[in-house]
C-alpha positions in Angstrom: 7.9 -8.0 55.2 9.3 -10.9 52.5 5.6 -11.7 51.9 4.8 -7.9 51.1 7.8 -7.8 48.4 6.6 -11.2 46.8 3.5 -10.3 46.6 4.3 -6.6 45.0 6.6 -8.7 42.7 3.7 -11.3 41.5 1.1 -8.2 41.2 3.5 -6.1 39.2 4.4 -9.3 36.8 0.7 -10.0 36.9 -0.4 -6.4 35.6 -0.6 -7.1 31.8 -2.4 -10.4 32.2 -6.2 -11.0 31.3 -7.8 -8.5 29.8 -7.1 -7.1 26.3 -5.5 -3.9 25.7 -7.8 -1.0 25.6 -5.7 0.9 23.0 -7.2 3.0 20.2 -9.8 1.8 17.6 -8.3 0.7 14.5 -9.5 0.4 10.8 -7.9 -1.4 8.2 -6.0 0.4 5.7 -4.2 -1.4 2.7 -3.2 -0.3 -1.0 -0.7 0.2 -3.3 2.7 2.3 -3.7 4.0 3.1 -7.3 6.9 5.4 -7.9 6.6 6.9 -11.9 3.6 4.3 -12.3 5.8 1.3 -11.2 5.2 -0.8 -8.5 7.7 -0.1 -5.6 8.7 -3.7 -4.3 9.8 -4.1 -0.3 9.3 -0.1 0.8 8.3 0.3 4.4 4.7 2.5 4.8 4.3 3.9 7.8 1.1 5.7 9.1 1.5 8.4 11.9 -1.3 9.7 14.2 -1.4 11.7 17.6 -2.2 8.6 19.0 -1.1 5.6 17.2 1.3 4.3 14.4 1.6 1.4 12.1 3.2 0.1 9.2 3.7 -2.4 6.4 6.0 -3.8 3.7 4.7 -3.6 -0.1 4.6 -6.8 -1.8 6.4 -7.1 -5.4 3.2 -5.9 -6.9 3.4 -2.4 -4.4 0.6 -3.5 -2.5 0.9 -3.1 1.4 -1.9 -4.1 4.4 -0.9 -2.2 7.5 -0.4 -4.6 10.3 -2.9 -3.9 13.3 -4.7 -0.8 11.1 -4.9 2.7 11.3 -7.1 5.4 13.7 -9.8 6.8 11.3 -9.1 10.8 10.7 -5.6 12.6 9.9 -2.6 10.6 9.2 0.8 11.5 8.2 2.8 8.9 5.7 6.3 8.5 5.0 7.6 5.5 2.4 10.7 4.4 2.8 13.0 2.1 0.8 16.6 1.8 1.5 19.1 0.0 -0.6 22.3 -1.7 1.2 25.2 -2.0 -1.1 26.7 -5.9 -0.9 28.6 -6.4 2.0 28.2 -3.1 3.8 26.6 -4.6 6.4 28.9 -7.8 6.6 28.7 -9.5 10.0 26.0 -7.1 11.2 22.9 -9.2 10.5 20.5 -8.9 12.9 22.3 -5.9 14.9 20.8 -2.7 13.4 17.3 -2.1 12.9 15.1 0.0 10.0 15.1 2.8 12.1 19.4 3.1 12.7 19.2 2.3 8.7 17.2 5.3 8.1 19.3 7.5 10.2 22.5 6.2 8.6 21.2 7.0 5.2 20.2 10.6 6.2 24.0 10.6 7.4 25.4 13.2 5.0 29.1 11.5 5.5 27.5 8.1 4.8 25.4 9.4 2.1 28.4 10.1 0.3 30.3 7.2 0.7 30.1 4.0 -1.2 29.2 1.7 1.6 26.4 3.1 3.9 22.4 2.3 3.2 20.9 4.7 0.6 17.9 6.0 0.7 15.8 5.5 -2.6 12.8 7.5 -2.5 13.0 11.4 -2.7 12.5 12.9 1.3 9.4 14.2 0.4 7.7 10.9 0.9 10.6 9.1 2.9 11.7 11.5 5.4 9.4 11.7 8.4 9.7 15.6 8.8 9.5 16.5 5.3 6.7 14.1 4.1 4.1 15.5 1.7 1.8 12.6 2.4 -0.9 13.4 4.3 -4.2 11.5 4.2 -7.5 10.8 5.9 -8.1 7.6 7.1 -12.3 6.8 6.4 -14.2 6.0 9.6 -15.3 2.0 8.2 -11.6 1.7 6.9 -11.2 -0.8 3.8 -10.9 1.8 1.2 -7.7 1.2 -0.6 -5.0 4.1 0.3 -2.8 4.5 -2.8 0.0 6.5 -3.1 1.4 7.5 -6.9 4.6 9.0 -6.0 6.9 10.8 -8.8 10.9 11.0 -9.0 10.6 14.3 -10.3 
């Protein structure tokens, strides 16, 4: 009995060992994010399809390069940039993730306060439930997919 339990534990531990994941095929995606014609630095860009999601952060020129690529075909995209007031998260470094900050930014009580994170992009781009950004990723990938956001 003890031998069987040990063998089951070893088999469970090795279940993910060996062959690579057989996840969906993705293609490389990169592009630029601008707001009113100016590059958006430090924004998080999320591509979501029914099977896969991927994200990237924009650099000083507003350029992103998706980690893991995206699935060819229709993808919903949202772009988020949060501003955290100085001292607002004092002592919480590493204790809060991007999703939690986004939830806090969407909280009406925190949105009115001066201490919580603030979403710097309009909800029509930054709210996953309201985004107007839908793209079709080419089968071969590699083409720049740029987002020219407008504040008004």
